[in-house]
N, C-alpha and C positions, 0 to 999 in steps of 0.2 A: 467340146464334145468328149465325154470319158470313153475309156477302151471298149467297155461294154456297148455302147451304142454304136461305136464304129464296126465292131463285129457283128453286132445285130443287123446293121444295115447292110454290111457286106454279105451276110447270108441270105438276107431277103432279096439283094439285087441279083446274086447269083442263081437263086431259085427262080426268079421271073425270066431269066434270059437263057436258061440252060433247057435243053430237052433231056431229062434225066431218065435213065435205066433204072431198074429196081435197086441195084447196088447203090447207085448214086442217092436215090431217094432214102436208103436206110443210112447212109452216110450223113445225110443232111438232118435227118431226124435225131441221130446221135449228137451231132454238132448242136443243134437246137436245144437238147435236153442238158447238155454241158454248159452251154451258155446260162441258160435258165437257171441251172445251180450255182454258177458264179454270180448272177445277178442278185441271188436271193442269200449268198453267202454273208455272215457277219463277223467283223474283225473281233477277235479275242484275243485275251493274254492269259499265260498261266505260268504258275510258279516254277522255276527250274531248279528248286533246290535238290540236289543229288542225293541227299540223305532221306527224303520224302518220297520216293518216286511213287509208291502206291496211293499216295494223298494229293493228287494232282486235281486242281480246282480251276475251272475256267472263268474268267471275268470278262463282262463287257466294259466297253469304254465308259458308259454311263455309270455302271456299277462301281467302278473304281474312283471315279470323280465323286461320288456320292460318299464314298468313305474317306476320301481325301488322299487316295494312293496315287504316286506318280508311276505310270506304266513302263518308264525306261528302267526303273529300279530293279532289278532282279526278276524281272518277267520277260518272258518270251511272247511275241507277236504271233498270231497263227490266224486261222480262217476256221469257221464253223459252217459247215454246210448240212442244213437241215434235212431229215431223213423225208424222204417224197411222202410216206405215208403220215409222218409226223405235221407236215404242212398241210395236208389236206384236212 
């Protein structure tokens, strides 16, 4: 089981067994939104060339493979979290 699944299971189990006040409900809603963002995040790579800081381009793993680029060479790994409006 991956970490996202473990976290989702833990949130749901706590939600079932807790008699929550309004503050706790709000905290669970925030935790649920953050976990959803993490579940929808995509691994991306970007060029770390210090001479071109304004020219940063993000690459997905599939796009890099399509161009025959090795992600470990001069690229930094990051996470792209889509905008909620963009996802809808």
